[in-house]
C-alpha positions as CSV (number, residue, x, y, z in Angstrom):
1,M,102.2,68.1,183.0
2,N,98.9,69.8,182.7
3,I,96.8,70.1,179.5
4,K,97.7,73.8,179.0
5,S,101.5,73.1,179.0
6,L,101.0,70.2,176.5
7,L,99.1,72.4,174.1
8,L,101.6,75.2,174.3
9,G,104.5,72.8,173.7
10,S,102.8,71.3,170.6
11,A,102.1,74.7,169.1
12,A,105.8,75.7,169.6
13,A,107.0,72.5,167.9
14,L,104.6,73.0,164.9
15,A,105.9,76.6,164.5
16,A,109.5,75.5,164.4
17,V,108.7,72.9,161.8
18,S,106.8,75.3,159.7
19,G,109.7,77.8,159.9
20,A,112.1,75.2,158.8
21,H,110.0,74.3,155.7
22,A,109.6,78.1,154.9
23,A,113.3,78.6,154.9
24,D,113.6,75.8,152.2
25,A,110.8,77.1,149.9
26,I,111.7,77.9,146.2
27,V,110.8,81.3,145.0
28,A,110.0,81.6,141.3
29,A,112.3,84.1,139.4
30,E,110.6,87.1,137.9
31,P,110.1,86.5,134.0
32,E,112.4,88.7,131.9
33,P,110.6,91.4,130.0
34,L,110.0,90.6,126.3
35,E,112.1,92.6,123.9
36,Y,109.7,93.9,121.3
37,V,110.9,95.0,117.9
38,R,111.7,98.7,117.9
39,I,110.7,101.0,115.0
40,C,113.7,102.7,113.3
41,D,112.5,105.9,111.6
42,A,115.8,107.5,111.0
43,Y,116.1,106.1,107.5
44,G,112.5,106.3,106.3
45,A,109.4,104.2,106.7
46,G,109.6,100.5,107.1
47,Y,112.8,100.1,109.0
48,F,113.1,98.3,112.4
49,F,116.0,97.6,114.6
50,I,117.4,94.0,114.5
51,P,117.0,92.8,118.1
52,G,120.2,93.2,120.2
53,T,121.8,95.5,117.6
54,E,121.8,99.1,116.5
55,T,121.3,98.1,112.8
56,C,118.1,98.9,111.2
57,L,116.4,96.5,108.6
58,K,113.8,96.9,106.0
59,I,112.2,94.1,104.0
60,G,110.1,94.8,101.0
61,G,109.5,93.8,97.4
62,R,106.9,93.3,94.7
63,V,104.9,90.7,92.9
64,R,104.0,91.3,89.3
65,T,102.2,89.7,86.4
66,E,101.7,91.0,83.0
67,G,100.4,90.0,79.5
68,E,102.5,91.2,76.6
69,W,101.4,91.5,72.9
70,Y,104.1,91.7,70.2
71,D,107.5,93.3,70.9
72,A,108.4,97.0,70.6
73,Y,112.0,96.1,70.2
74,N,111.6,93.7,67.4
75,P,110.0,94.6,64.0
76,N,109.5,90.9,63.2
77,S,107.8,89.9,66.4
78,K,104.5,88.0,65.7
79,Q,103.9,86.8,69.3
80,G,100.3,86.8,70.6
81,T,99.9,86.9,74.3
82,L,103.1,86.2,76.3
83,W,102.4,86.0,80.0
84,H,105.2,86.9,82.4
85,T,105.3,86.8,86.2
86,R,107.9,88.3,88.5
87,A,108.7,88.5,92.2
88,E,111.3,90.6,93.8
89,L,112.6,90.7,97.4
90,N,114.4,93.8,98.6
91,V,116.5,93.7,101.9
92,N,118.0,96.9,103.1
93,T,120.1,97.7,106.2
94,A,121.3,100.9,107.7
95,S,123.3,101.9,110.8
96,D,124.7,105.3,111.9
97,T,128.5,105.8,111.9
98,E,130.7,108.9,112.3
99,Y,130.8,109.1,108.4
100,G,127.1,109.0,108.0
101,P,124.7,106.0,107.4
102,L,126.3,102.7,106.5
103,K,123.8,101.1,104.2
104,T,123.5,97.9,102.1
105,N,120.9,97.1,99.4
106,M,120.1,93.8,98.0
107,V,117.4,92.8,95.5
108,I,116.8,89.2,94.4
109,R,114.5,88.7,91.4
110,W,112.6,85.6,90.2
111,D,111.0,85.5,86.6
112,W,108.7,83.0,85.0
113,S,107.4,83.2,81.4
114,E,104.9,80.7,80.1
115,G,106.7,77.6,78.8
116,N,109.8,78.4,80.8
117,T,111.2,77.5,84.2
118,T,111.8,80.1,86.9
119,S,115.0,82.0,86.6
120,T,116.7,83.7,89.7
121,K,118.9,86.8,89.4
122,L,120.8,88.9,91.9
123,L,119.7,92.2,90.6
124,F,121.5,94.5,93.1
125,A,123.9,94.0,96.0
126,N,125.9,97.0,97.2
127,I,127.3,98.8,100.2
128,S,127.2,102.6,100.6
129,L,128.9,105.0,103.1
130,G,129.5,108.7,103.0
131,G,128.5,109.1,99.4
132,F,130.5,106.1,98.2
133,L,128.9,103.0,96.7
134,V,130.6,99.7,95.9
135,G,128.9,96.6,94.4
136,K,126.3,95.9,91.9
137,A,123.8,98.6,90.9
138,D,122.5,100.4,87.9
139,S,125.2,102.4,85.9
140,Q,125.4,106.0,87.2
141,Y,125.1,107.0,83.6
142,N,121.4,106.0,83.9
143,S,120.5,106.2,87.6
144,Y,122.1,109.6,88.2
145,I,120.3,111.4,85.3
146,G,117.0,109.7,86.0
147,Y,116.6,107.1,83.3
148,A,113.9,108.2,80.7
149,G,110.1,108.5,81.1
150,D,107.6,106.9,83.4
151,V,106.7,104.2,81.0
152,I,107.6,100.4,80.8
153,N,109.1,100.5,77.3
154,D,111.3,103.6,78.1
155,D,114.5,102.2,76.6
156,V,113.4,101.1,73.0
157,I,115.8,103.9,72.1
158,Y,118.8,102.8,74.2
159,D,119.5,105.2,77.1
160,G,122.4,103.4,78.7
161,P,123.5,100.3,80.8
162,Y,121.8,99.0,83.8
163,E,123.0,96.6,86.5
164,L,126.8,96.2,86.8
165,N,129.6,96.3,89.4
166,Q,131.1,99.7,90.2
167,I,132.8,102.0,92.6
168,S,131.0,105.4,92.6
169,Y,130.8,108.6,94.6
170,N,127.8,110.9,94.7
171,Y,128.2,114.4,96.0
172,D,125.3,116.6,97.2
173,A,126.1,120.1,98.2
174,G,122.8,120.7,99.8
175,N,122.0,123.8,97.7
176,G,120.8,122.0,94.5
177,F,124.2,121.2,93.2
178,T,125.0,117.5,92.8
179,A,127.8,115.5,91.0
180,V,128.8,111.8,90.4
181,V,131.9,110.0,89.4
182,S,132.0,106.3,88.8
183,V,134.4,103.5,87.7
184,E,132.3,100.7,86.3
185,D,132.8,97.1,85.2
186,S,133.7,96.9,81.5
187,N,132.1,93.4,81.3
188,S,135.4,92.3,79.6
189,S,135.3,88.8,81.0
190,G,131.8,87.8,79.8
191,S,128.9,88.6,77.7
192,G,127.7,92.2,77.3
193,A,124.1,91.1,77.6
194,S,124.0,92.3,81.2
195,Y,124.0,95.9,79.8
196,G,122.7,95.5,76.3
197,S,122.3,93.2,73.4
198,S,125.0,90.7,73.4
199,W,125.1,90.5,69.6
200,W,126.9,93.8,69.3
201,A,129.0,93.8,72.5
202,D,132.8,93.4,72.2
203,D,134.1,91.6,75.2
204,K,137.8,91.5,74.7
205,A,138.5,88.9,77.4
206,N,142.1,90.2,78.0
207,H,141.0,93.8,78.6
208,Y,141.4,95.0,82.1
209,A,140.6,98.8,82.1
210,P,137.2,99.8,83.6
211,D,134.7,102.2,82.1
212,A,134.2,105.7,83.5
213,V,131.1,107.9,84.2
214,A,131.0,111.5,85.4
215,G,128.1,113.9,85.8
216,V,126.9,117.2,87.4
217,G,123.5,118.6,88.0
218,Y,121.7,121.5,89.5
219,K,118.1,121.8,90.8
220,V,116.3,125.0,91.8
221,G,112.6,125.0,92.7
222,N,110.6,122.9,90.2
223,F,113.4,122.8,87.5
224,G,116.4,120.7,87.3
225,F,119.2,120.1,84.8
226,K,121.8,117.3,84.7
227,V,124.5,116.2,82.2
228,V,126.4,112.9,82.4
229,G,129.0,111.2,80.2
230,G,130.3,107.7,79.9
231,Y,133.5,106.2,78.3
232,D,133.6,102.7,76.9
233,S,137.2,101.5,77.4
234,I,136.7,98.6,75.1
235,V,135.3,100.4,72.1
236,E,137.3,103.5,73.1
237,E,134.3,105.7,72.5
238,G,131.5,107.1,74.7
239,A,128.4,109.2,74.9
240,I,127.1,112.2,76.7
241,K,123.5,112.9,77.8
242,A,121.8,116.1,79.1
243,R,118.4,116.3,80.7
244,V,116.0,119.0,81.8
245,D,113.1,118.4,84.1
246,A,110.3,120.7,85.0
247,D,107.2,120.4,87.3
248,F,104.4,122.7,86.3
249,G,102.0,121.5,88.9
250,V,99.3,120.2,86.7
251,F,101.8,118.2,84.8
252,S,105.6,117.5,84.7
253,A,107.8,117.1,81.6
254,F,111.4,116.2,80.6
255,L,113.6,116.6,77.6
256,M,116.8,114.6,77.2
257,G,119.4,114.5,74.4
258,G,122.4,112.3,73.8
259,Y,125.5,112.6,71.7
260,N,127.6,109.6,70.5
261,T,131.2,110.3,69.9
262,D,131.3,108.0,66.9
263,G,127.9,107.6,65.3
264,K,129.2,104.7,63.1
265,K,129.9,102.5,66.1
266,L,127.8,101.1,69.0
267,N,129.2,101.5,72.5
268,K,128.2,100.7,76.0
269,Y,126.8,104.3,76.5
270,A,125.2,104.7,73.0
271,G,124.2,101.1,72.2
272,T,121.0,99.4,71.4
273,N,118.4,97.2,73.0
274,L,116.8,96.2,69.6
275,D,116.6,92.9,68.0
276,R,119.3,92.4,65.3
277,S,116.5,92.4,62.6
278,A,115.9,96.1,63.4
279,C,118.8,97.2,61.3
280,P,120.5,96.1,58.0
281,V,122.7,93.2,58.1
282,A,125.7,95.1,56.8
283,D,125.2,98.0,59.2
284,A,124.5,97.2,62.9
285,S,125.1,100.9,63.8
286,K,121.6,101.6,62.4
287,C,120.2,99.8,65.5
288,G,121.8,102.5,67.6
289,W,121.6,106.3,67.8
290,G,123.8,107.3,64.9
291,D,125.3,110.5,66.0
292,W,122.5,111.5,68.4
293,A,119.2,110.7,70.1
294,V,116.5,112.7,71.8
295,W,113.7,111.7,74.3
296,G,110.9,113.8,75.6
297,G,107.9,113.0,77.8
298,A,105.1,114.2,80.1
299,S,103.2,113.0,83.1
300,V,99.7,114.2,84.0
301,P,98.1,113.3,87.3
302,I,94.3,113.0,86.5
303,N,93.5,112.4,90.2
304,E,95.2,110.9,93.2
305,K,94.8,107.4,91.9
306,L,95.3,107.8,88.1
307,K,98.2,109.2,86.0
308,W,98.7,109.5,82.3
309,N,102.2,109.2,80.9
310,L,103.7,109.8,77.4
311,Q,107.2,109.4,76.0
312,L,108.6,110.1,72.5
313,A,112.1,109.3,71.2
314,Y,113.9,109.7,67.9
315,T,117.5,109.0,66.7
316,D,119.8,110.2,64.0
317,S,119.5,106.7,62.6
318,K,115.8,107.4,62.0
319,I,114.2,105.2,64.7
320,F,111.1,106.6,66.2
321,A,109.5,105.3,69.4
322,A,106.4,106.4,71.1
323,T,104.8,104.9,74.3
324,T,101.9,105.9,76.4
325,N,100.2,104.4,79.5
326,L,97.9,104.9,82.3
327,K,99.0,104.1,85.9
328,W,96.0,103.3,88.2
329,N,96.3,102.7,91.9
330,P,92.8,101.5,92.9
331,V,94.1,100.9,96.4
332,K,97.4,101.6,98.1
333,N,100.4,99.6,96.9
334,L,98.4,98.0,93.9
335,L,99.2,99.2,90.4
336,I,97.3,98.4,87.2
337,E,99.0,99.7,84.2
338,P,98.0,99.3,80.5
339,E,100.5,100.5,78.0
340,V,100.8,100.8,74.2
341,S,104.0,101.3,72.2
342,Y,104.8,102.1,68.5
343,T,108.2,101.8,66.9
344,N,109.2,102.8,63.4
345,F,112.5,101.2,62.0
346,D,113.2,103.4,59.0
347,S,116.4,101.6,58.0
348,V,114.6,98.3,57.4
349,N,111.3,100.0,56.4
350,Q,109.2,98.3,59.1
351,D,107.2,99.3,62.2
352,Q,105.7,97.6,65.2
353,W,102.9,98.0,67.6
354,A,103.1,96.4,71.0
355,G,100.9,96.3,74.2
356,I,101.3,95.4,77.9
357,L,98.8,95.0,80.7
358,R,100.6,94.9,84.1
359,F,99.4,94.1,87.5
360,E,101.8,94.8,90.4
361,R,101.5,94.6,94.2
362,S,104.4,96.3,96.2
363,F,105.1,95.9,99.8
């Protein structure tokens, strides 16, 4: 065997061994692409798709702290500065169906006032689809018509119940005409404090009939009109409110009137938020509307960051309430709001001044 043959044989053997090792080599798998959060803009700003689903999720809320001086709802309030802090978490979902968007809304609230521990409250929790809403939300008697003015103490003169369980249907014709019907919890199994002052609410624990709300409205251009009525199945009375809104460009204004079917009684839709001391001991109805109530107000944008608001209200029972404030947004999502209120309680010959300074950051 010559040297050349030996070298060729060695090279062939090495090549065979190298080939065998190459056949056994482990090839690393390609990494799977990351699934980034997708923006969902079909339901407004802030929504994103929950990974792996076609459901859109929005998380928001606000943090608020405010100082309060005296109480516009209580003629005997002598409190100095009461400091109150609140946090709210809003969770909304939405997905598309053959009947329109299927949505949920949940709001959890935490409150703390000086000297007290933190309280937790499920403010709203509801499901909506195709105009129907079931669950806990503000009464349609208030939310459909647009509450009252753009002030904090807008309900010194009671304008209706707030959060409660309901089955409601909102109709929008798309041409300015809207309507609502709602069957609402009568709160017959517990205190009426969830929709008003518990000292006047009649619970009737064995009462099973719900309350009812219905309303219609029409909007054309910068003008709108709505009327809504509510029936309290426990008291067997109710109330009707009508509201006109107008936007004149340099300012907007509203006028709202309410009629109580029995001015000598308080009911869920013509009740009171006032302290019991605001009316005579022998006549609690003087804390309510009497036969009627009227509200009016205006909002004037001073510039893109500052707005002035005013609300006036008066009742047949001779309660007068006035509130004015400034809403200042020095930066986006930050609100600083000083407010002053005055209430005159004619039936007890007393009046009250009150003030609030609020700081709020929304997200």
